[in-house]
N, C-alpha and C positions, 0 to 999 in steps of 0.2 A: 184598477178595477174597471170593468167594462162600463160603457156608457149605460147607466141605469135608466131605462125608459119604462119601468114597471108602473102602470097606472092602476088605480083602483076606484071603485064607486061606492060611496057610503050607503049605508042602509036607508037613511033618510035623505033622499035626493034634494029636498027643499032647503037644506042647510047650506047657505053660501059660505065660502071661505075667502076672506079678504085679508089684505096686509095692512097692519096698523100704520096709519099715516104719520103718527108722531115720531119724533127723533128717537132713535135708539141710543141710549147712552152706554158707553163702554168704560168699564172700570178694570183695574188690574187687581187680581187676587194676590194674596201673599206669595203665590208661586209664580207670578208673572204671566198668567194666562188671561187673555182678553175676555171680559164678561160681556154678554149681550143681555140687556134688561128689557123685560116686558112691563111697560107701565100699567097695563090693565090688570095683569095677574100678580104683579109684584114678585116676579120670579126671575131667575137669571140662569145663564148657561155659559160655560167656559169654552166650548168647542164649536158651537154653531149658533146662528141667529135664532131668536124666538119669534115664532109666527103666532101672534094672538088671533084666536078664532072667535068671532062674534056670531052668535046664533040667535034666532028668534024663539026657538023652542026652549022652554025651561028645563027640559030633560033631554040633552043631546045623547045620541048613542055613543058607546065606547068602542074604540077600535083597539082591542088588546093586541092583536097581531095580525098582520096581513102577510101571508106567504105568497110569494110570486109563483106563477105557474111553472111547471117543469120545463126547463129549456129543451130546445130541439137538440137532437144528437150532435149536430155540428157546433152548437153554441157552448160556451164555457160556463159551467155552473159557478155561481157566485155565492158569497155568504148571505144568510137570511137577514133581512132588514126588518126589525120589529119596531113598531110605532105605537104610541098610546096617546089618546086625546087627553086634553087637560080636564081636571076635575072641577074647575071653576070657570064658568062662562058668563060674561057680562051681557046685559040686554042691549038692544040696538039703541035704546034711548040713553043719552048721556047722563040723565038723572039717576039712572040705576047704577050706583057705585058702591053700595054697601057690600060687605063680605057675604059670600054665598057658599054653600057647600059645593057648588059646581064651579067655583073659581078655578081658572086654569092653573095647572101644576107644571113643573119643569118636565119636559119630555125626557124619556130615557135615551141615553146616548147609545148609538150602535157600537161605537168603539170606546172602551173604558180606559181610564188611566189607572196605573197601579197605585197602591197606597202611598208610595213615596213621590208621586207626582211626575214620574217619567212618562212622556207621551208614547203611546203605542204607534206602530206603523199605520199610517193613514192611507187608505186606498182611495185615491181620487180617480181621475179619468184613466190613468194608466192601470191597465188590468193586470191579472195574473200573467197573461201573455200578451205581448204587444200585437200579436197577429191572431188573436182569437177571432173566429168568424162571427159576424154580426147576424143576429137573429132577424127574422122578418119583422118583429115588433119594433126593432131598433133601427131599421133601415131608413126611416124617413125623418130622423131627428138631426137637427143641426146643433151640436153642442157648443158652438161658438156664440150662439144667441143668448141674451140675458133672460129671455122669457122661459128658458128651460133650466134655469139655475135653481138650486135649492130643492124643494119638494115638488117641483113642477108648477109652482104658482107664478103666474105672469108677473113681471116687474118686481119680483121678490129681491130684497137687498141681501147680498151674499158676499162675504169677505173670505176668500180662500185662505187656507192656512199657509203660513210662510215657512213651512218645514224645509230643511235643506235636502230632503230626499229628492233625488233627480228623477224626473219622470222617465219611465221606461219606454214610452212610445216614441218612436223615431219614424217620421214619415219620410218617404223618399223625396218629396218636394217640400223644402223648408219654407217656402212662401205660404203654403197652406197651413202649416203648423208652426207658429212662432216659437214654440217651446222645443222644436227639434234640435237635438244636440249636435254640435259640430265636432265632437270628439270622435277620432277615427276608431279608437278601440270600441266605442259603443256601437258604431256602425258594424264592426266585425261581429260583436256579440249579438247584435240584432239579426244579422244574417245567420249566425249559428243557431239562435233560438228558432228562427223560421224553419231551418232544416230539422231541428230536434222535434218540432211539433208536427212535422209532416207525417202523413200516413205511409209514405214510401220508406221502406226499410233502409235502402241505400242512403237516402238523404238524412235519415236520423243518425246514421253512423258514418256520414261522409268524411268528417274530419279524421276519425280514427282509421278508416280505410285508407285515406290518403297518407296518413302518417305511417301506416304499416308498409304501404307501397314505396314510400320514400326510403324507409329503412332497407327494404329489399333491393331497391335500386342502388343504394350506396354500397351494400355488400356485393352486388353484382359488379359495380364499378371497380371495387377492390379486386375481385376475382378476375375480371377481365384484364385489368392492368397487369396482374401477376402472370396470367397466361401469356400475355404479349411479351413480357420482359424475362420470362423464365429462361435460365441458362444464357442470358445475354449480359453484356457489360452494363454497369450501373448507368442509368440514363442521366444526361446532363440537360436540365430544363432551365428556362429563363428565370432570372432573379434568384438563382441558387436553390430553387425548390427541389427537394429530394423526394425519393419514393417513400421514405418513412413519413415525411410530412404529409404527403398525399394520403397515405393510409390512415394517419392519425386524424386528419380532418374528416374524412369520410366515416371513420369508425365512431367519432364523436357524434356526428349527425345521425348515424345509424342507431347508436345507443339511445340518444334522446328520442328519436322518432319511434323506436321500439317500445319505450316505456310509456309513451302517451296513451296508446290504446289499452295497454295493460292497466294503467291508472284509472282511466275512464270506465273500463269494464268492471274493475273492482268496486268503483263507486256505484255502479248500477246494481251489482250483486249485493251491495250493502242493503238496498231496499228490498231486494228479493229474498234476502236472508230471513226477514221477519214475516214472510208469507207462510202459509200453510196452517196446519191444525195446531202445532205446538208453539208455545211462546218461547221466545229467546231472551236471554239476559240483555238488559239495556246496555251493559258494558260492551257488548258485541258491536254496537253502533260505533263506538270510538275506535275499537280495534280495526274494524273495516275501514274507517276513515283514515286512520294512521297507515294502514297497509297500502292505501292508494297514494301515499305521500313518500314512502321510502322503505329501505330494507328492514329497519327495526320493526316497524309495524307489520311488515310482511312476515317476519320471523314469528311474531306473536300470533299472527293469523294462522300460520301453519300449525303452531302448537294448539291453538284453540280448536281448529277444525280437524286436527289429527290427520290432515291430508286427504280427507274423505269428501271434501266439497269441491265444486268447480272453482271456487275462489282460491283454493290452495294451489292450483296450477298457475294462476296469475302471481300469487305470492312467491312461488318458486322461481318464476321468470325474473321477478324483481331482484331476488337474492342472487341468482346466477349472473344477472346482468352486471354485477360488480366486477366480474372477471373478463368482461368483453374487451376492454382496452389492452390488458396484458396478452390476451389470446391473439388479438389482431397484430400486436407488435411482434409476437413470436412466429408469425406466419412466414416472414421473409428474413433471410440472413444473407450475408455477403462474404462467402468464402473466396479466398484467392486461388486463382487457377492460372495455368500457363497458357499464354496465347502465342500462336505461331507468328514470327516476325519475318520481314522480308529478307533480312541479312542471314548469312549462313555461318556456321561454325566450321573450323578446319582442325584436323588432327593428323599428325604425320604417320605414315606407314612406310617401313623400310622395304625397298624392293631389291637392294643389293648392298654389299658391304665391301668398301675399299678403304682400309685404315689410313693410307697415306697416298697423297696425290702428287707429292714433290719428286718422286723417283725412288729408286732402289739404292740401298746403302750396301757398299762392298767393303770387306776387310781382307787384305792380302789377296785380292783378286777374286774372292769368293763372296757371294751374296750373303749378307749377314741378316740374322733374324732381327727385325725391327718391330717391336711390340707396340701396340696401341696403348699409350700411357693412360688414357681415360678408361679403357677396358680393364687394364691391370689394376688401376687404383680401386675400381669397384670390386674386382675379384678378390683382392687381398683383404678387403673389409670382411668378407665371408670366410676366407681361409684362416685368418688369425684373430677374428673377433666375432661379435654377434651379427655383423652385417650392417647394412644401411637401414637405419630406423626411419619409418615414414614420418614425414613432417605433418603434424596435425594442423588442421585448419577448420575451425568451427566444429561441426558435427562429423567431418570426414577428414581426409588426408589431401595434401596438396599434390597436384599433378607433377610428375617427374619428367614429363615430356613437354615440348614447346607447342602446346595447342593454342588455338585462338577461338574465343567465344565472345561475340559482340554484346551479348546480354548475360544474365546470370544463370541461364539454363540452356544447355546444348546437349543434344543426344546424337549418337552415331549408330546406325544400324550395322549389321555384321560386315566386317571387312577383314582383309588378310594382311599380314606383315611377316617378314622374316624375323625369326627369333631363336631362342634357345629353350630346349625342353629337358627336363630331368625326370628320371625314373629310378626309384630305389626299392629294394626288396630285402627281406630278412635273409641273412646268410649264415646264421649260427650253426646250421646243420652241416656246413662245409668246414667246420672246425672239429678238432679232436684233441683231447688232453693226452700228453705223453712227455717223457723226459728223453732228450736226445743229446748226443755229443756231436757238435758240428761247428762250423764257422759262425761266430757271433757277429753278423753284419749289422746288428741293431744297437751296438753299444754307443754310448754318448760321444766318445772321442776315439776315432780310429788312429792308427799309428801311420807316420809318414814313411814312405819308401825312400831310402837314402839314394837310390839310383835315379828315380823319376821325380822325387820330391813331391809326389802326390800322396794325399791322405787316403790310402786305399788298402792299408794293411789291417786285417781284423784277426784277433786271436781266436783260437779254438777253445771250446769249453762245453760244459754240460749245463743245459738249462731245462727246467720243467715248466710246462704251461700248455697253452692252447695253440696248436699248430694248424695252418691251412693245409688241407688235403691236396696232394699232388705228387708228381714224380719226385720232386725235391721239397719235402715239407718245410714250411717257413713259419718260424715262431712269430705269433701275432701278439700274444699277451703271456708273460711269464717272468721268471727270475733265474739268475745264475746260482747254481748250487755248489760251485767249486769253492774250496777254501784256500787261503794263503795264496791268492792270485790278485793281480791288480784290479780285476773287475769282479771280485767276489762280492756277492750280495746285491749286484746291480739289478734293478727291476725295470722291465719293459711294461709300461702302463698301457700303451696302445700303439697301433701301427696303421698307416694308410698306404696301401700297396696297389699300384696299377696292375692290371692284368696282362702287362707286357713289360719287356725290358726297356728302360728309359733310353738306353744308348742304341740298341739295335732295332727297337720297335717290334721285336718278335714276341709273339704270345707265349706266356709262361706255359711250359709243357705240363700236361696232366692236371690242370686245375679245372674243376667242374664249374663252368660259368652258367649263371642263371639268366643273364640279360644280354646274350649275344644276339641282339635283334636290330642293330643299326649298321648301315653300310659305312657311315662316316662319323664315328663317335669322336667327340672332342676329349672325353675322358671316360675311362671304364676302370673302376677301381673297387676294392673291398676295404672297408673301414671297420676296425675292431677297437673297442674300448673296454678296458678291464675294471674300471672303477677305482676304488681307493687301494692303498698299499696293503691294508689288512685283508681286503677281499681277494686281492691277487694271491697273497700268501696262503689263503684258505682255498685256493683253486676254484673260486666261484666262477660260474659261467659268465663269459663276457657278453657284450653287446656287439653284434656284427651286422653290417649292411653292405650290400652290393649295389652300387649306383653307376648310372651311365648318363652322360650329358651329351646331347647331340644337337645339330642344326634341325630346325623344324619350321613349318609354316603354321602360324597361329591364326585361328579365326576367333574374333572377339567382338563384343559390343562395348561401347564406352559411353560414359555420361559425365557431364560437368554441371554441378549444381551449387551455385553461390559459393564458389571458391574451392569446393571439394570435388575430387575426381574419383570415379569408380570405374572398374574394368571387370568384365565378365568373360572369361575364357569359355568359348563354346566347343571348340575342337582343335586338335593338333594333327599334323601330318609329318612323318619323317620318312626318309628313304630306308626302307627295310630290305632292299635287294642285297642279299649276301653274295659274297664271291671272294676270290683271292685278294690278299692284302695289296693295296696300291702303293705300299711303302717300298722304296728302293734305297738301301744304305750302302755307303762306301767308306771303309775305315782308312785312317791315315796312321802310318807307323814312323817311328824315328829310326836312327841308324842302328839302334840296339835291337830293333824289332818290337819295341813297345808301342802299343796303340796310343797315339796322342790325341786324336780327335776322330769324329765320325761325320760324314756328309750323308744326310738322308733327304730324300726327295719324295714328295707326294705326287703321284703321277696322274691324278684325275681331279677334275672339278666336282664340286658338290652340286647336285641338281635335285630339287624337290618340287613336285607338282602339287599345288594346293587344291582345295575342294572346288574352287572356281574353274579349275583347268589351267590356270596360269602356271608356267614353269619358272621357278626362281633358281638362280645360279650364283654360287660363291666360288671364286677361282681358288686353285690349289695353294697359291702363296698365302692368300688370306686365311685359308684353313690352317696351314702350318703355323702362321703367326698367332692365331687365336688359341690353338691347342697348346702352344708352348707356355702359356700362362699356367696351365695346370701342372707343368713339370716342376714348378716351385714347391708345391705341397705334396705331390705324388711322385716318388715315394717320400715318406717321412716317418720318423720314430719319435716317441715321447717317453723318456726314461728318467729315472731317479737314481742318483749315485751318491753314496756316502751320506745318506740322509733318510730320515723316516717321516719327513714332512711332505705332503703332496704338493704344496706350493713351490717346492724346490725342483719340480720336474722341468726338464729342458726338452724343447722341440728341436730336432735336427732335420733341416729341410734343404732344398736346392742341392740334391745329391750330384747333379751334373757339374757342379762347381767343385771338382775334386782337387783343385789346387789349394783350396783352403776349406775349412770346416765352417759351415754356417749353422748357427744355433740361436734359439730364442727362448727367453723365459716369459711365458705368456701369463697374463692375468685371467684370460678366459680362452680356453681351447675348445672351439665348437666341435671338434672331432671326437671329443670325449663324452658327448651327451647323446641321449636317445632321440633327440629331435633333429637328427642329421637330415632326414627327409625334408622337413620344413626349411632347414637351412639351405639346402641345395635348390629347393623350389624358389625361394626368395632370390637366390643367386641367379637363377635363370631369368627371372623377371627383371632384375636390375640390369643384367647384361643386355636383355632385349631393349630396355629403355635407352641404353647407350646407342644401340643401332638406330633407334627411331629419333634420337636427338641430334644426329649428324646433320649439318646444314646441306649436305649433298646426299645423293643416293636415296632420297625419300620422296614420297608423293603425299600431297595433302588430300585427305578425304573430307568431303563436305558433308555437313549434317545440319538438320534443322535447328534453329535457335528460337528460344521462347522467352517471353517477358511475362512477369507476374502481373496479373490484373484481377481486380475484384469483379465477380459475377453475381448475378441475382439467383439465389437458390430458394425455391418455394417449398415450405413444409406444409403440405395441404392438411395434415392431421390437425393443425391448430385452428382450422376453420370449422371444426366439428361443433364446438360450442356455439359460435355465432349462428350457424345454420340451424342448429337444434333449437336455440331460443327463438329464431325467426319462425320456425315451424310450430313450436309450442304456442307462440303468441297468436299465430293465425288460427290455430285450433281453439284457443281460449276466446279470441274475439268472435269467431263464428258461433261458438257455443253460447256466448253471452247475448249475441244478436238474436239467436233463435229463442232463447229463454225470454228475453225482453219482449219479443213479438208475441209470445204466448201469454204474457202478463200485461199486455197493453191496456186492457180494460180495468185492471186493478192497480197497476203501478205505472206511472208515466216514465218516459225516458229522461230521468233526472241526472243520472251519472254522478258526478262529483259536485253538483251545483250546491252552493251555499245558500242560495235563495230558497231552494226547496226545503232545506233544513230549517230555515227561519219560518217559512210559512206553515210547515207541518210539524212544528214543535209540540211540546206537551201543553195541555190546556192550563189556564191560569191557576185553577184551584189545585191541580196536581203539582205545579211548580211551587205553590205556596205550601202544600203539605210536605213536600220533600225538603224545602228550605226550613220549615218549622220543626222538623223531626231532629232536633239536636241530639237527643238521647240515643238515636240510632246511628250516629256517625255522620260524616260529611256527605253531601249529595254524591260525591264521586264514589265514596264507599258504598252507598246505598245502591248505586247503579250496578254494582257487581252482583247484587242479590235480586234486585227487582227484575221482573220479566215482563216483556211487552210483546205484542203481536199487532201487525198491521192488518186491519179489516177494511176491505174495499168499501168505499162510500160510507164508512162508519167511523173511521179514525183509528186511534190507538186503543188497544185493549190491554189492561194492566193486570198484573197479579204480583203479589208480594206483600210485605208487612207495612208499606207506607202508601199503598195505592188502592183505590176502589176498583171494582171489577171492570167498569167501563168508563170512558171519558165522559165528563158532564156535558150536557147540552143546553145549559141555561143561556139566556140571551147575553149575559156578560162574558161568556166563554167564547174563545175563538173557535170557529168551525174548522175542523181539520180534514173534512172530506176532500180528497185530492181529485182534481180533474184528471181524467185518464190521459190526456195529452197536455201535460203541464206547460211545457214550452211550445 
């Protein structure tokens, strides 16, 4: 309480007021409160000394109440102090000691005890505010001198109460005030109280403004760091500090700093809620108070106000603030990306093809065909089986060429290499069904010529089926219709026939070719498959394809990723310059005039110009050696004899070996299926890999190598909630500041202060009525029905079934008129 210097002058100025010189005896009541005894009046008091007043007049005036003058606008209003003179006054003469109707009575206490003896808060020199301005009437008083203790009577004996309530006054110089607290927290609170009591709007809300700015700075720090490290590698900071830890620390600070102004603003709006013409339920006071403390109270406040009050905005911010940490953590992620390395990857490209480097092999003085066993082994996999199956590795396939990649990811832009290309087209329209009597060169076992001992004698017979159109029709799929012959009922299931004679290399006359578009074909053939035995006997239309395999220059891009290899063919170039055949053949005959062998020569090299303009050359010997592989399967026939089971079919191939008959019983014949185009495409790829796998005649193409590293990826959308809450808090704080400024004369800037709640609580009689109304429920239940309203300079106004219309103003009740600037 402020230093009271309220002076008054009695109506009878001749009445002296002196202090009794006798010892004052102190006794302890049953409740342990010190008594102060007046020996003249025989009265006692438990809370203050008794000052016995001796007067000369037999009828002293009565001072029922003395009301101090109205304080200046700058001074803090204080509760009314009511004093009464005693009813019994003794004479100046010591002989006058008999009881008298004017004998002094116990003075009324300004601060009452409750019926149970619990002391009320006692306001001593510490005022409502430690920084309340001193009025002009108080400016000249020294409250440390004894002469001003008590009621202003010089040398009055006064024993201050030993209550544990800590004085609120903290002077800056502790030597001037021996009761100045050394607690740092109190110093901080004293400074905050000083700012809250200021007339400056910024000072009153300085802590909240600083807190909001701190939250904004933390969010700006997070955004700035993310902008700096966006699309960069994960930073490596001292002591193992990570970017996530940095974001987590700043987000925690930002969240806490953001909620402080919201909480204080909600506390301030708690007092503003009870302003206006309409009374509000007392229960709202607790709802507002809980809303300033956490999400549950904020949810109740939203329900109570139905979102129509300014306080609802603060409650919404408190609720949405629960998601701040998850949103901040979702802002950044660390995807793995490939980073270019200094090392390079190498992949082979074939620039020429020379199967053998050791020399040429001769037989009987003639150069013999010396095949590339690696190439033959690959080709036979596709001639007599399903081909080479790719080796699976992880999500892809393993590379079949000897590439080099220093890391787990290498790429090569478009490059060229010598290779093989295939092209197939449907040729069923080049077939026609008929029955003809001719030489059956397709039978499974030809007869041996007794003179030459060569297996080249074929019987004549009648066969029905599908014939290849031409000057000399050739049965491709059909069956023998002759009876009582050695080959009666033999079935031709399919046939692979080159478009030339395998001995003379002459083109078959009269056959309409569809793919005569390569200068240097390695193989040009028609492949026909008739299906099952039953389908053939029913004269079903067979499957027919015309295919051509040639040298070509392949342009492609390649990639190697974590053990798997991918290849993308972008374009191919073949030599399509047509002209006379470069084949020259020379037959050899024995003494009987029978041809025993044929010498054939390819008189030109293969040249192909790539898209880059580079010319690639394959010499004629290499060309002959390579195409000789295809003579193993072209021509060939697939027949069934003396059986009705398709699995008993026999493939007769390598017709150039007429000294003996070569036949095979296949578990899988790729020539009998409709996927022959895919089969030959895979054959071309596999043969190209053989060229590129040669330790010589290749060049290594360099390509960039990458290593996988984690990068910082920022998802800015997740910052929408934090920034929105920051903006909403700013709007809410500014709105509360403006409203509190307009209500400064009626409601102080009290915010969430607990002291303000204690000081401006319900009057004593109202508390007693609420506590005594047992039949109407608990006080907490009554608060849900009772309505109150804050009236400036008049206190609380009540309405309801347990309260009177206005708060009492008896001397024993606490005055609830708030000072406009409480702190």
